[in-house]
C-alpha positions in Angstrom: -6.3 31.5 -35.1 -3.0 32.9 -34.5 -4.6 35.4 -31.6 -5.9 32.3 -29.8 -2.7 30.6 -29.8 -1.0 33.9 -28.1 -3.7 34.1 -25.6 -3.4 30.7 -24.7 0.4 31.0 -24.4 0.3 33.9 -22.5 -2.4 32.8 -19.9 -0.5 29.5 -19.2 2.8 31.8 -18.8 0.8 33.9 -16.6 -0.5 31.1 -14.4 3.0 29.2 -14.4 4.7 32.5 -13.3 1.9 33.1 -10.6 1.8 29.5 -9.4 6.0 29.7 -8.9 5.9 33.1 -7.1 2.9 32.0 -4.8 5.3 28.6 -3.7 8.6 30.9 -3.3 6.6 33.5 -1.0 5.3 30.6 1.2 8.6 29.0 1.5 9.9 32.7 2.0 7.2 33.3 5.3 7.6 29.7 6.6 11.6 30.6 6.7 11.0 33.7 8.8 8.8 32.0 11.3 11.4 29.5 12.2 14.3 30.6 14.4 17.8 30.0 12.9 19.2 27.1 14.3 22.0 27.1 16.8 24.6 24.8 17.1 23.7 22.1 19.5 26.4 20.1 21.6 26.6 16.6 20.8 25.8 14.3 23.4 28.9 12.2 24.7 28.4 8.6 23.9 28.0 6.4 26.5 30.2 3.2 27.2 27.3 1.1 27.3 27.4 -2.0 25.2 25.4 -2.2 22.4 23.0 -5.9 21.8 21.6 -7.1 19.1 19.0 -9.4 18.4 19.9 -12.4 15.9 17.3 -15.0 15.1 18.2 -18.5 14.5 19.0 -19.7 11.0 16.2 -21.9 10.0 16.4 -25.2 8.5 14.8 -26.3 5.2 11.7 -28.5 5.9 11.7 -32.0 4.0 8.5 -33.2 2.7 7.5 -36.8 2.0 6.3 -37.7 -1.7 3.1 -36.5 -2.7 0.2 -39.3 -2.1 -1.2 -40.5 -5.8 -4.9 -39.8 -6.1 -6.7 -42.1 -8.0 -10.3 -41.1 -9.7 -13.2 -43.4 -10.3 -13.7 -43.8 -14.2 
């Protein structure tokens, strides 16, 4: 029984390490493909006014009293 638990643990450890190594390799390959970002010049802010859309506040609706319904007996 001890050997089975040992094999199970070693298999789990091997797979865990293998998956993480593959993930790190993919991240490394993707970082090599992308060129390093060059500092971009920030565009100068324009002096144009900013307009906001504002909705009117709606008033609360008032309801009339509920109608009474009479059922036949």
